[in-house]
C-alpha positions as CSV (number, residue, x, y, z in Angstrom):
1,M,97.1,-50.5,-202.3
2,K,93.4,-49.0,-201.3
3,F,93.0,-49.4,-205.9
4,L,93.9,-52.7,-206.3
5,A,92.0,-54.0,-203.6
6,T,88.8,-51.7,-205.4
7,I,89.6,-53.8,-208.6
8,I,90.0,-57.5,-206.6
9,L,86.7,-56.8,-205.0
10,F,85.0,-55.4,-208.2
11,A,86.3,-58.4,-210.5
12,F,85.3,-60.7,-207.3
13,I,81.6,-59.6,-207.1
14,A,81.7,-59.7,-211.1
15,L,81.9,-63.4,-211.2
16,L,78.8,-63.9,-208.8
17,G,77.0,-62.0,-210.9
18,Q,78.6,-64.0,-214.0
19,G,77.1,-67.5,-212.3
20,S,74.2,-66.7,-210.5
21,A,73.1,-64.7,-214.4
22,E,73.4,-68.3,-216.0
23,P,69.9,-69.9,-215.7
24,S,69.0,-73.5,-214.4
25,R,68.3,-76.5,-216.4
26,N,65.0,-76.5,-215.4
27,D,64.4,-73.1,-216.8
28,I,66.2,-73.9,-219.8
29,S,63.5,-76.6,-220.5
30,V,60.7,-74.8,-219.9
31,Y,61.3,-72.0,-221.9
32,E,62.3,-74.4,-224.9
33,K,59.0,-75.9,-224.6
34,L,57.4,-72.6,-224.3
35,C,59.0,-71.8,-227.9
36,Q,57.8,-74.6,-229.6
37,T,54.4,-74.2,-228.0
38,F,54.3,-71.0,-230.4
39,G,56.0,-72.5,-233.7
40,L,59.2,-71.1,-233.1
41,E,63.0,-72.8,-233.1
42,K,63.2,-74.2,-229.8
43,D,66.5,-72.2,-229.4
44,C,64.5,-68.9,-229.9
45,W,65.0,-67.6,-225.8
46,T,68.0,-67.1,-226.8
47,T,67.3,-64.3,-229.8
48,A,66.0,-61.3,-229.7
49,N,62.1,-63.5,-230.6
50,P,60.8,-63.3,-227.1
51,P,58.7,-67.1,-227.2
52,T,54.8,-65.3,-227.4
53,K,53.0,-64.2,-230.5
54,R,52.6,-60.4,-229.1
55,P,54.7,-57.1,-230.6
56,L,57.0,-56.6,-228.0
57,A,56.2,-53.2,-228.4
58,D,53.4,-54.7,-226.0
59,I,55.7,-56.7,-223.6
């Protein structure tokens, strides 16, 4: 029973984390504007390309 309660608690916490990890619509629009400002694709924030021209080693 204790094991089952632990599993349920872990699942609940994981679901809370999943919901809070999603960016808001406002954040998405800011990220898209940054990508377009630097001449990248509009959805560059969802890929490995950060919205900046600095090399990843400098970030």
